[in-house]
C-alpha positions in Angstrom: 69.5 125.7 118.2 67.6 126.1 114.9 68.8 123.8 112.2 68.5 124.1 108.5 67.1 120.9 107.8 67.6 120.4 104.0 71.2 121.4 104.4 72.7 120.4 108.1 70.9 117.2 108.1 70.4 115.6 104.6 67.2 113.3 104.6 64.5 111.9 102.6 62.0 111.6 105.6 60.6 115.0 105.2 62.1 116.3 108.4 61.5 119.8 107.6 57.7 119.4 107.8 57.7 117.3 111.1 57.9 119.9 113.8 57.7 117.1 116.7 60.5 115.2 115.3 62.6 118.7 114.7 62.2 119.3 118.6 63.3 116.1 119.3 66.4 116.2 117.2 67.1 119.7 118.2 67.4 118.7 121.9 69.5 115.5 121.0 72.0 117.0 118.4 73.9 119.0 120.8 74.2 116.0 123.0 75.6 114.0 120.2 78.1 116.6 119.2 79.4 116.7 122.8 79.5 112.9 122.7 81.5 113.0 119.5 83.9 115.6 120.9 84.6 113.7 124.2 84.5 110.0 123.0 85.0 110.1 119.1 88.3 110.3 117.4 91.2 111.2 119.7 93.5 114.4 118.5 91.9 114.8 115.1 88.8 116.8 115.5 90.4 119.8 113.5 91.7 117.9 110.7 90.4 118.1 107.2 89.2 114.4 106.2 88.3 113.3 102.7 84.9 111.6 103.5 82.1 110.0 101.8 78.8 111.8 102.8 75.3 110.1 101.9 73.3 112.7 100.3 70.4 110.6 98.7 69.5 107.1 98.2 69.9 107.1 94.4 71.8 103.9 93.4 74.1 105.5 91.3 75.0 108.6 93.0 74.0 108.3 96.6 77.1 109.9 98.2 79.4 112.8 97.7 83.3 112.9 98.5 85.0 115.9 99.9 87.5 117.2 102.5 85.4 118.1 105.9 86.2 118.5 109.5 84.5 115.5 111.4 82.7 117.7 113.8 80.9 119.4 110.9 80.1 115.9 108.9 76.6 116.0 107.6 75.0 113.1 109.4 71.8 112.2 107.4 68.7 110.1 107.9 68.0 107.9 104.8 65.4 105.2 104.2 65.6 103.1 101.2 62.9 103.9 98.7 59.4 102.4 99.8 58.0 99.5 97.8 54.6 100.0 96.7 52.2 97.2 98.2 54.9 95.5 100.1 53.7 92.5 101.9 54.9 90.5 105.3 57.4 88.1 104.0 57.5 85.5 106.7 55.8 84.3 110.1 52.2 84.1 111.2 51.0 87.4 109.4 52.5 86.2 106.1 51.2 88.0 102.9 49.3 90.8 104.9 50.3 94.4 104.4 53.8 95.6 106.2 53.2 98.2 109.0 53.9 101.6 108.6 53.5 102.4 112.5 54.3 100.1 115.3 51.7 97.7 116.3 51.2 98.0 120.0 51.7 94.4 120.8 55.2 94.4 119.3 56.2 97.8 120.5 58.6 96.5 123.3 60.3 93.8 121.1 60.9 96.4 118.2 62.0 99.1 120.5 64.6 96.6 122.2 65.9 95.3 118.9 66.4 99.0 117.5 68.1 100.1 120.9 70.4 97.0 120.6 71.6 97.6 117.2 71.9 101.3 117.7 74.0 100.6 120.9 76.4 99.0 118.9 77.0 102.1 116.4 78.5 104.6 119.0 80.2 101.8 121.0 82.6 100.9 118.0 83.4 104.7 117.7 84.5 104.7 121.4 86.4 101.4 121.0 88.5 102.8 118.1 88.9 106.4 119.2 92.6 106.4 119.8 93.7 104.2 116.7 94.4 107.6 114.6 97.3 108.3 116.8 98.8 105.1 115.7 97.7 105.0 112.0 100.0 103.2 109.5 99.0 105.7 106.8 97.1 108.5 105.8 95.1 106.2 103.6 94.2 104.0 106.5 93.6 106.9 108.8 90.9 108.1 106.3 89.1 104.7 106.2 89.3 104.8 110.1 87.4 108.0 110.1 85.0 107.1 107.3 84.0 103.9 109.5 83.6 106.1 112.3 81.1 108.9 111.1 79.1 106.1 109.3 78.7 104.4 112.5 77.7 107.7 113.9 75.1 108.0 111.1 73.9 104.6 111.6 73.4 105.7 115.2 71.3 108.6 113.8 69.3 106.3 111.8 68.2 104.3 114.9 67.4 107.3 116.7 65.4 108.6 114.2 63.3 105.5 114.3 63.0 105.8 118.2 62.0 109.5 118.2 59.7 109.3 115.1 57.9 106.1 116.2 58.1 105.4 120.1 57.2 108.7 121.7 58.7 109.3 125.3 60.2 105.9 125.6 61.9 106.4 122.3 63.4 109.9 123.2 64.5 108.5 126.7 66.2 105.4 124.9 68.1 108.0 122.5 69.3 109.8 125.5 70.5 106.5 127.0 72.5 105.6 123.8 74.7 108.5 124.5 74.8 107.7 128.3 76.2 104.2 127.8 79.8 104.0 127.0 82.2 101.2 125.7 83.9 99.6 128.8 82.2 102.0 131.2 82.0 99.9 134.7 78.9 101.6 135.5 77.1 102.1 132.2 78.6 99.6 129.8 77.4 99.0 126.2 74.9 96.2 125.9 76.8 93.6 124.0 80.1 92.5 125.7 82.1 92.6 122.6 81.6 96.3 122.3 83.1 97.0 125.6 86.7 95.7 124.7 89.1 98.2 123.8 90.5 98.0 120.1 94.0 99.5 120.6 95.9 98.2 117.6 95.3 98.0 113.8 95.4 94.4 113.3 92.4 94.1 115.7 90.7 97.1 114.1 91.0 95.0 110.6 89.7 92.2 112.2 86.7 93.8 113.8 85.7 95.5 110.6 86.0 92.1 108.7 84.4 89.7 111.2 82.3 91.9 113.8 81.0 94.3 111.2 80.2 91.3 109.1 78.1 90.2 112.1 76.3 93.7 111.6 75.9 93.1 108.2 73.7 90.0 109.0 71.8 91.5 111.8 70.9 94.3 109.3 70.0 91.9 106.7 67.6 90.2 109.2 66.1 93.7 110.2 65.7 94.5 106.7 63.2 91.8 106.4 61.1 93.3 109.1 57.4 93.9 108.8 58.0 97.2 110.3 58.7 99.0 107.2 60.7 102.2 108.4 62.9 99.8 110.0 63.3 97.6 107.1 64.0 100.6 104.8 66.3 102.0 107.2 68.5 98.8 107.3 68.5 98.4 103.6 70.1 101.9 103.3 72.7 101.1 106.4 73.7 98.1 104.3 75.1 100.2 101.3 77.5 101.7 103.9 78.5 98.7 105.7 80.0 97.2 102.7 82.9 99.6 102.9 83.7 98.7 106.5 84.0 95.0 105.5 86.2 96.3 102.6 88.5 98.0 105.0 88.7 94.8 106.9 89.3 92.3 104.1 91.9 94.6 102.3 93.5 95.4 105.4 94.4 92.0 106.6 95.1 91.1 103.1 97.8 93.9 103.2 99.4 92.6 106.4 99.8 89.2 105.0 101.1 90.5 101.8 103.8 92.5 103.8 104.5 89.1 105.8 105.0 87.1 102.8 107.2 89.5 100.9 109.5 89.3 103.9 109.2 85.4 103.9 110.2 85.5 100.4 113.1 87.8 101.1 114.6 86.1 104.2 113.5 82.6 102.6 111.9 81.6 106.0 108.5 81.3 107.7 110.0 81.1 111.3 107.8 83.5 113.3 110.7 84.9 115.2 112.9 85.9 112.2 109.6 87.5 111.0 109.2 89.5 114.1 112.7 90.5 113.9 111.8 91.9 110.4 109.1 93.9 111.9 106.2 92.2 110.3 103.3 90.0 111.7 103.9 86.2 111.1 101.1 84.0 110.0 100.4 81.9 113.2 100.0 85.2 114.9 97.5 86.1 112.1 95.7 82.9 112.8 95.5 83.3 116.4 93.8 86.7 115.9 91.4 85.2 113.4 90.5 82.5 115.8 89.7 85.2 118.6 87.7 87.7 116.5 85.9 85.1 114.5 84.7 83.2 117.6 83.8 86.5 119.4 81.8 87.5 116.5 79.7 84.5 116.0 78.7 84.7 119.7 76.7 87.9 118.8 74.2 85.9 116.7 73.0 84.6 120.2 71.8 81.1 121.3 71.5 78.3 118.7 68.2 77.3 120.4 66.2 80.4 120.9 62.6 81.1 122.1 63.2 84.9 121.4 64.1 84.3 117.5 61.3 82.0 117.3 59.0 84.9 118.6 60.9 87.4 116.3 60.0 85.3 113.3 56.4 84.3 114.3 55.4 87.9 114.9 57.2 89.1 111.7 59.6 91.4 113.5 62.6 90.2 112.4 63.6 87.4 109.7 66.1 85.6 107.9 68.8 87.2 106.1 67.4 87.1 102.3 64.4 85.6 103.1 63.3 85.2 99.4 65.9 82.5 99.2 63.9 80.1 101.2 60.9 78.1 99.9 59.0 77.8 103.4 58.3 81.2 104.9 56.0 79.9 107.8 58.4 77.2 109.2 55.4 75.8 111.2 56.1 72.1 111.2 59.7 71.9 110.0 62.8 71.0 111.9 66.6 71.9 111.9 69.5 69.5 112.9 71.7 70.7 115.6 74.9 69.1 116.6 75.6 69.9 120.4 77.9 68.5 123.0 76.7 65.3 125.0 77.5 64.2 128.5 80.0 61.5 127.4 82.4 64.1 125.9 81.3 63.4 122.4 78.7 65.1 120.2 75.0 64.2 119.1 72.5 65.7 116.6 69.3 66.9 118.0 66.2 68.2 115.9 64.6 71.4 117.0 61.8 73.6 115.4 63.3 75.6 112.7 61.8 78.8 114.2 63.8 78.3 117.2 67.0 77.7 115.1 66.7 81.3 113.4 69.9 82.6 115.0 71.7 79.4 114.2 70.5 79.7 110.5 71.7 83.2 110.3 75.1 82.3 112.0 75.6 79.5 109.3 75.0 82.1 106.4 77.7 84.4 108.1 80.3 81.7 108.4 80.0 80.8 104.7 80.4 84.6 103.9 83.2 85.2 106.3 85.1 82.0 104.6 85.2 84.0 101.2 87.9 86.5 102.3 90.0 83.8 104.0 90.2 82.2 100.1 91.4 85.6 98.8 94.0 86.0 101.8 95.2 82.5 101.1 95.7 83.0 97.5 98.1 85.8 98.5 100.2 83.3 100.6 100.0 80.5 97.8 101.0 83.0 94.9 104.3 83.7 97.0 104.9 79.9 97.0 104.3 79.0 100.6 102.1 75.8 101.6 100.4 77.4 104.4 96.6 78.3 104.9 94.6 80.4 107.2 91.4 78.9 108.3 88.1 79.7 110.1 87.9 77.6 113.4 85.0 75.4 113.9 82.0 77.1 115.4 82.3 75.1 118.6 85.6 76.9 119.3 86.1 79.5 122.1 82.1 79.8 122.5 80.7 81.6 125.4 77.1 81.3 124.2 74.7 78.4 123.1 75.2 74.6 123.3 79.0 75.1 122.7 79.2 78.0 125.3 81.9 77.1 128.1 82.5 73.7 126.2 86.3 73.4 125.6 87.0 72.6 121.8 90.0 72.5 119.6 89.9 74.8 116.3 89.1 71.6 114.4 85.9 71.2 116.6 87.3 68.2 118.7 86.0 68.3 122.1 88.7 68.9 125.0 89.0 68.3 128.6 89.3 71.6 130.7 93.0 70.5 131.3 93.6 70.3 127.6 92.1 73.5 126.9 94.3 75.2 129.6 97.4 73.8 128.0 96.7 74.3 124.6 94.8 77.6 124.3 97.8 79.8 123.9 98.7 78.0 120.8 95.3 79.2 119.4 94.4 82.6 121.0 96.3 85.7 120.9 98.9 85.5 124.2 99.9 88.6 126.0 103.2 88.4 124.1 101.4 88.3 120.6 99.6 91.5 121.7 102.4 93.4 123.0 104.4 92.4 119.8 101.7 93.7 117.7 101.2 96.9 119.7 105.0 97.3 119.6 104.6 97.9 115.7 102.2 100.6 116.1 103.8 104.2 115.3 101.7 106.7 113.7 102.9 107.2 109.7 101.1 110.3 108.6 103.1 111.6 105.5 101.3 111.4 102.2 102.2 108.1 100.2 104.1 106.8 103.2 103.3 103.4 104.8 104.2 101.6 108.0 106.7 98.7 107.6 104.4 96.2 108.8 101.6 96.4 106.2 101.7 96.7 102.4 100.3 99.7 100.5 96.8 99.3 99.0 96.1 98.3 95.1 94.3 101.7 94.5 93.2 104.9 96.5 89.7 106.0 97.4 87.2 107.4 94.7 89.9 107.4 92.0 92.4 109.2 94.0 96.1 108.1 94.2 97.3 106.2 97.2 99.6 109.2 97.5 96.6 111.7 98.1 96.5 113.7 101.0 93.5 112.0 102.6 93.6 113.8 106.0 95.1 117.4 106.2 96.4 118.0 109.5 96.3 121.4 111.2 
């Protein structure tokens, strides 16, 4: 299947002059399209969707908008512009020139990092494939599909790196990225969070706010990599990732806005009264926040990690925004870590900073995630209600690291196993919560119309009105 490389695959990697890479992509692309048809968005492959397509890396005009059928979307390959004389910014090789090719001694580590990042991209498309059938509006449907096609493009970005720099191993790994499927009992996705179905829109908004934000921090860490093609790939991916978190933050904000409108109208914040009125009450929202936040911070890995130390030492993966730090070697410094002790309390230990890189990144993520909470709480306080949504402690509901399997309340207080069993239904979504949220999910697909459980957005996409026909059905 011959491909017009300038038109079909927008790129800035000189694809048309690389015959070996062309052959690899010609072999892989039909399988990708088969995957998209089988496990991409269900029921909308023939629809014309108003999508943003990356066509360059120019800061002012890097994308174009227009209606396109998703199977015809132009999944391109873009790397941020190359920095002249870029130097390694951290670790044992600090100050030396970055690598344009994969050093043999770091080949396995780099391949595994790229594969793990690449695996999350199609996984989220698979998790969300049925959401279009229960969309609250055409505006939201379009945003879902924008996220989906960009996750597809991010898969292409990782496949490009594997095929361009890792030879036969890379080609085999690229095939495996389409062989594993979210929730498949025999071939699941690599990270557990990406095997959970996302079958309601509140979960989708939480995922795009919390879990895609984890993706942002993983990309920021890889953007510091001494392997320059990986760094440049991730820097451009971050341009697209911002929209995914916008979808999450504004989506949750609109759910809250609709809830407080009903609270004002009914003059009550009673959850049962609000459920009878067909909106999502704030205690339920808090439980969803608790679940998705705790699940997402586990994705950063263990708080004490020899792997993280190795990644930093070798220059393979750094801290997000490494230039913020004064010490780029971290040879003698220590990090204070609070862990549970055997007597039911907590203690602070000191670990080498290099071993704390996952935790340093997690704490930067937590501070960033808190910004949206302030905006959500502003909606509630403006309506005159003294209720605050909050992020739970990073000790709460953990499965990984020092706090993995250690029962703790949302405020971080340690609990016995019995206390946790008794109270967890107050803090995490119950079967009843999930059933109620799912009961609200009915497709609204008329231009300008909105489901009753969510408020309209403040503005449309790319200067279009909220009433614009973002998705044209056939």
